[in-house]
C-alpha positions in Angstrom: -6.5 12.7 -11.6 -2.8 12.4 -10.9 -0.6 9.3 -11.3 0.9 8.5 -7.9 2.6 5.1 -8.6 4.9 3.9 -11.4 2.4 1.2 -12.2 4.2 -1.8 -10.6 1.4 -4.2 -11.5 -2.2 -4.9 -10.5 -2.6 -2.2 -7.8 -5.7 -1.8 -5.7 -7.3 -1.4 -2.3 -5.7 1.9 -1.4 -5.6 3.3 2.1 -4.5 6.9 2.9 -2.5 7.5 6.1 -4.3 9.8 8.6 -1.8 12.6 7.9 -2.5 12.4 4.2 1.2 11.9 3.3 1.2 8.3 2.3 -0.9 5.6 0.6 -0.7 1.9 1.3 -2.0 -0.4 -1.5 -2.0 -4.0 -2.7 0.3 -4.8 -5.6 0.4 -8.1 -7.5 -2.1 -10.7 -8.8 -1.2 -14.2 -7.6 1.0 -13.1 -4.7 -0.3 -9.7 -3.4 2.1 -7.6 -1.4 1.6 -4.3 0.5 3.4 -1.3 -0.9 3.6 2.3 0.4 3.9 5.5 -1.8 4.8 8.9 -0.4 2.5 11.4 -2.0 5.2 14.1 -2.0 7.9 12.9 -4.4 6.1 9.6 -5.4 8.7 7.3 -3.8 7.4 3.7 -3.3 8.7 1.0 -0.9 7.4 -2.4 0.1 5.6 -2.5 3.4 5.2 -6.3 3.5 6.2 -8.8 0.9 6.0 -12.5 1.8 5.1 -15.7 0.0 1.5 -15.2 1.3 -1.1 -12.8 0.0 -1.2 -9.5 1.9 -4.3 -7.5 1.1 -6.7 -4.8 2.3 -4.3 -2.5 4.1 -5.8 0.1 6.5 -3.9 2.7 8.5 -4.4 2.9 12.3 -5.4 6.4 13.5 -1.9 7.2 14.7 -0.5 6.6 11.2 2.5 4.5 12.3 0.8 1.1 12.1 -1.5 -0.6 9.7 -3.7 -3.7 9.6 -4.2 -6.1 6.7 -5.6 -9.5 5.8 -3.7 -12.5 4.6 -4.5 -16.1 3.6 
């Protein structure tokens, strides 16, 4: 096992990009947001952070778009 995130909070529901270079995951407990981590270098960035809950990311086959669910 290798730590791939800095531990920004309650992380879960990972989805690996088709090219294997990135992982999208849910971060947060009461206001979940979508975060991306680059597997090379470990840099993280928000994909989507609103006042709603964004959860269950999944990458589209081309790797440039993703789908998620929200409340």
